[in-house]
N, C-alpha and C positions, 0 to 999 in steps of 0.2 A: 504494500500500500504506500502510496506517495502522497505528497501534500496536495490536498484538494480543498475546495471551499467547505466541505463537510468537516474536515479536520480542523480548519481554522474556526469554524462555528463552535465546535465542541470545546476547543481550547478557550475561546472567548467566554462561553458560558461557565466553564469551570473556574476561570480567573475571576469573573464577576462574582461568583459565589464564594470564592476564597477570600476576597477583600471584604472586610466586615463593614462596609459603608452603610448598608441597609439596616444594621442592628439598632441604630438609634431610633428607628421608627417602630420598633417592636416594644410592647409594654413589658415584656419579661427579658429585657436585654442583659440584665446583670444576673441572670440565673446562674448558679454555680453547678458545674458538671465536672465530676472527678477533681474537685479542688480548684478549678480555674473557671473564669467566666465563660459562658456558653459560646461567645463569639470567638474566643481563643480555640476552643475545641473544634468549632466549625472551620476555622481557618486551617488548622492542622489536618483535619479530615480531608478538605478539598485540596490542600497541598499534596497530600498523599495520593489523592485521586489523579491529580495532574501528573505526578511521577509515574503512577501505574499506567496511565494512558500513554505516556511517552514511551515507556518500556514496551508496551503492547505494539505500538506503531513500529518500533525498531526491532521487532522479532525477526524480520526478514531484511535482506540487503536492499538498499535503494535501487530503483530501476536502472540508474546510470551505472551502478557498480556491477550489476549482472551483465549489462551489455559490454562493459569494459573487459570483464573476465572472459566473456565469449569471444571477443575480438582478439584477445591475447593468445588463444589456443590455436 
């Protein structure tokens, strides 16, 4: 899989959710989860999701790498 508009859309959505700008509009913004405010927990969770998504995208070589390997043979 290579970079498409769908990939950028998913990255954008994950990044928007990872940045806690919207928490100030929630009435329970300072709820404590596992000893930290909920917005910290949310940011860490979505940061891990961004990392996992990146790892999933990189599970195969880029298309340019596979064509370069094929032309070397």
